C-alpha positions, 0 to 999 in steps of 0.5 A, a space after each residue: 099446836 098438836 091436836 089432842 087425840 085422847 077423845 078419839 082413842 077413848 071413843 074408838 075403844 068404847 066402840 070396839 067394846 060395844 061391837 065385841 058386846 054385840 058379838 057376845 064378848 062382854 069383857 075385853 083385855 086392854 091388849 085386845 082393845 090396843 090391837 084395834 087402836 094399833 097402840 100400846 096397852 098402857 095407853 088404853 089402860 090409862 084412857 079406860 082408867 079415866 072412863 072407869 072413874 067416870 062410871 062408863 066402864 068397869 074392870 075386873 082384875 085378870 079378866 078385862 074391861 066392860 061397858 057399864 051402860 048400853 052404847 046408846 046411853 053413852 054420848 061422846 060428850 060423856 066421854 069428853 067430860 070423863 077425859 077432863 073436857 079441856 076448853 077448845 080455845 084459850 085467851 093469851 096467857 098474858 094481858 094484851 097491851 091495854 093501850 092498843 085499841 085491839 088489846 083493850 077489847 079483844 078478851 071479852 069479844 073472844 071469850 064470847 066467841 069461844 063460849 059459843 063455839 064450845 057450846 056448839 061442840 058440846 051440843 054436837 058431842 051430846 047428840 052422838 052416842 057410842 052406838 051411833 059412832 059404831 053404826 056409822 063406822 060399820 056402815 062406812 065399810 059396807 060402802 067402800 
């Protein structure tokens, strides 16, 4: 099963936009953002479109994209939710064998385990902002 990198793409784009904002560039094109991600601008536009629908970024025709909030006010959870916040884990697509001792009781147990894991991830994402990600990213370059 492949991991979903949509959150990584979106957080990277927002951190790059936050850095550009610090440097006096409030608006960036999808091409400029895509260059930082080493990806196609279409992928960036798709991601930023979802973020725009959630009110995290704005677009100006012919000019580009800008943050609608300060980076300190955008949590990674905000970004995750803007992208659709799919569950991390899912139960079997079909009902297990209910005559099996494991099949009889595994669904409620795993539902509880997965809910706890999801809550822990959501807490962690809520505690991190785009400003935090940018600060740690820049700090990691100073130590290498």
